[in-house]
C-alpha positions in Angstrom: 27.5 15.5 -7.7 27.5 17.4 -4.5 29.0 20.9 -4.6 29.0 22.2 -1.1 31.0 20.7 1.8 27.8 20.0 3.7 26.3 18.2 0.7 29.4 16.1 0.3 29.2 15.1 4.0 25.5 14.3 3.6 26.3 12.1 0.7 29.0 10.2 2.7 26.6 9.8 5.6 23.9 8.5 3.3 26.2 5.8 2.0 27.0 4.6 5.5 23.4 4.7 6.6 22.3 2.7 3.5 24.7 -0.1 4.4 23.4 -0.2 8.0 19.8 -0.2 6.8 20.5 -3.0 4.3 21.9 -5.2 7.0 19.0 -4.4 9.3 16.5 -5.2 6.5 18.2 -8.5 5.7 18.2 -9.5 9.4 14.5 -8.6 9.6 13.7 -10.7 6.6 15.7 -13.7 8.0 13.7 -13.6 11.3 10.4 -13.3 9.5 11.4 -16.2 7.2 12.1 -18.4 10.2 8.6 -17.8 11.5 7.2 -18.5 8.0 9.1 -21.8 7.8 7.9 -22.8 11.3 4.3 -22.1 10.2 4.7 -24.1 7.0 6.0 -27.1 9.0 3.0 -26.8 11.4 5.2 -26.8 14.5 3.4 -24.4 16.9 6.2 -24.4 19.5 8.9 -23.5 17.0 6.6 -20.9 15.4 5.9 -19.3 18.8 9.6 -19.3 19.6 10.5 -17.8 16.2 7.8 -15.1 16.6 9.1 -14.2 20.0 12.5 -13.6 18.4 11.1 -11.8 15.3 8.8 -9.4 17.1 11.5 -7.2 18.8 13.5 -7.1 15.5 10.4 -5.9 13.6 9.6 -3.2 16.2 13.2 -2.1 16.5 13.4 -1.8 12.7 10.4 0.4 12.7 11.9 2.5 15.5 15.1 2.9 13.5 13.2 4.0 10.4 14.0 0.9 8.3 10.3 0.1 7.8 7.2 2.1 8.8 5.8 1.7 12.3 2.4 0.6 11.0 4.0 -1.8 8.6 5.9 -3.5 11.4 2.8 -3.6 13.6 0.8 -5.2 10.7 3.4 -7.8 10.2 3.6 -8.7 13.9 -0.2 -8.9 14.1 -0.6 -11.1 11.0 2.2 -13.5 12.0 0.8 -13.7 15.6 -2.7 -14.5 14.2 -1.3 -17.3 12.0 0.7 -18.8 14.9 -2.4 -18.7 17.1 -4.4 -20.4 14.4 -2.1 -23.4 14.4 -3.6 -26.5 15.9 
């Protein structure tokens, strides 16, 4: 348990930030899942549209520190390559 006033405040902040990061992470997963589903169905137009929506969410999540910058870049790159590969 936190002893000092500043440690108690830091613990309160950590709880609030954790909630915010959880919601950001779940939103991120939802957008990536939409791209995956469009890829699975083979619909290139839907996959392109879903990727266009997912890319800024991925990059913003990296900017906010939810995921690592290179992790976001890798995900965007791999999804884009899979969308391009669709016939």
